[in-house]
N, C-alpha and C positions, 0 to 999 in steps of 0.2 A: 590555693592549690588543694584539690581534694585527693584523699587517699582511697585506693581501691581495697576494700576489706578482704576480698577474695585473694588478692595478691599477697597481703600480709599473712593470711592464714596459710597459704601455700608455702611461703617462705618459712614460716614458723614450723610447719610440718616437715619440711626438708631439713631444717636445723635440728629438730627433734630426732629424726631418723639418723642423721649424721652423728649426733651425740650418742644415740643408742648403739649404733654399729661400732663406733670407736670405743665406747665403754665396754661393749661385749668383748672386743678383741683384748682390751687392757685387762679386764677381769679374768679372761681365759688364760692370759699370759702371766699376770702378776697376782691374781687373787683379789679378794674383796678389798684389800688395802691399797689397790692401785691408786696412784696420785690423780686426784680430780683435776688439778691444774694441768697435768700432762694430758689428760683426756681432752680437756677443753682445747689445749694447744694443738694436739694431734688432729682434732676434728676441724681445725681451721676457724674455730669460733672462740670468742672470749670467755673467760671464767664467768663473767656476769651473765652471759647467755645460758651457760650450764646451770648456774645457781637460780636463774629465773625459772627454768623448766624443772629443775630438781634441787630444791633447797638443801637437802641432806644426802649424804652418801647412801643411807638406807633407801631413800626414795629412788635414787638412781639405780641401785642394785635391783630393787623390786620391779622397776620399769623395764630394765633390760631383760629380766627373767620373764616377765609377763609378755613382752614383745616377742621374745624367742619362742615362747609356748604358742602364741598366736600364729607365728610363722610355721611352726611345726604342725599345728592343727590344719592350717590352710594347705600345707603341702599334701595332706591326705586327699583333699578335694582335687588338687591338681593331678595327683597320681591316679585317682579313680577315672579321670577323664582321659588320661594318656596311656594307661597300661591295662593289660588284662587284670582282673580282680586279684588273683593270687599273687601276681608279681607286684601289684600296687601295695598289697599288704606287706609283702616281704621288704620292698624298698622303704616303706614307711617305718617298719620296725627297725631297720638298719639306721634310718635317720633318727629314730628315738634313741638308739644306742649312742649315736654321736652327740645328741642333745644332752643326755644324762652325763656322759663322760666329760663334756665341756663344762657343765654346770657344777660338777662335784667340788670344784675349787672355791665356789662361792656359796655352797649349800648351807654352811653354818650361818651365813648372814641373811638367809631368807626366813620369812615368818610363816606361820601356819596358814595364814590367809592366802599367801602366794601358792603354797602347795595345794590347797583345796581348789583354788581357781584353776590351777594347772590340771589337776586330776579330772575335773569336770570336762575341760576341753579335750584332753588326751583320751579320756574314756569315750567321749562322743565320737571322736575320730576313729578309734578302734572299733566301736560298734558299727559305724558306717562301712568301714572297709570289710569287716567280717560279713556283714549282711549282704554286701555286694558279692562277695566270694561265694556265699551260700546260694544266693539267688542265681548265680551263673552256673552252679553245679561244680565249681572248682574246689570248694571247701566242703567238708563233711557237714551235714545238717545239724549235728550235735556239737559243733564248735561254739564255745561260749566266749564271747569277746573279753569278758572280765577275767576269765581263766588265763587267756593269753597275756593280758595286762599284768596279772599277778605273777605269772611266770617271768615276764620281762623285769618286773621290780625285783624279784628274787635274783635273777641273773645279774642285775646291775648293782646289787648290794654286796656281792662277793668281792673281797679284796684279793689281789694277786698280781703277779708280774705280767700276765698276758690277759688282763681283763677284757680288753677290746677284742682280741682274737677269739677268746672263749665266748664272749657275748655274741659275736657274729656267727660262730659255729652253732651255738644253741638256738639262735633265731632260725637258722636253716633247719634244725631238727624240729622246732615247733611248726614251721611251715609244712614240712613233710608229714608230720603227724596230723595236721589239720586238713591236709589235702585228700581229696576223694581217691585219687590214684595212688597216693602215698609216695609219689616220686619227688 
């Protein structure tokens, strides 16, 4: 009886995605020390499958973070296709707020390499969104993508009771400031 290698790869990919999503939820809820056995159980897969894909906790945390950054970056492409440029940038910046707030609980478990890879993807997405906004005439021609990203980093580093609300209000302020009409 021969095996279909495509089928195995598709199954392995689905298992990987299920593990990453379950782990993302567990890490967001319980932090970096979430039980790996519980993650395996909640995903409907065995611990052996989890450890085959991710032999260490650190590898799983890094993989979850990398996957979520890839999803975040890809969402920028989807927004460019489905919304006017300024609105696409605003929506993506709000998604970035959500991403950073969710990842704060595991940030101490991430290594410098994870942050550098994330920075490259996030910067690339910000560049693309801003350039689309400038080309459309919706954003000021002197809008610098890296300046917006630096502002976002600063916004999200502040501690406080209403960090999410404050971050969302400040994103709106950044968008108004970068807009041609200023509205």
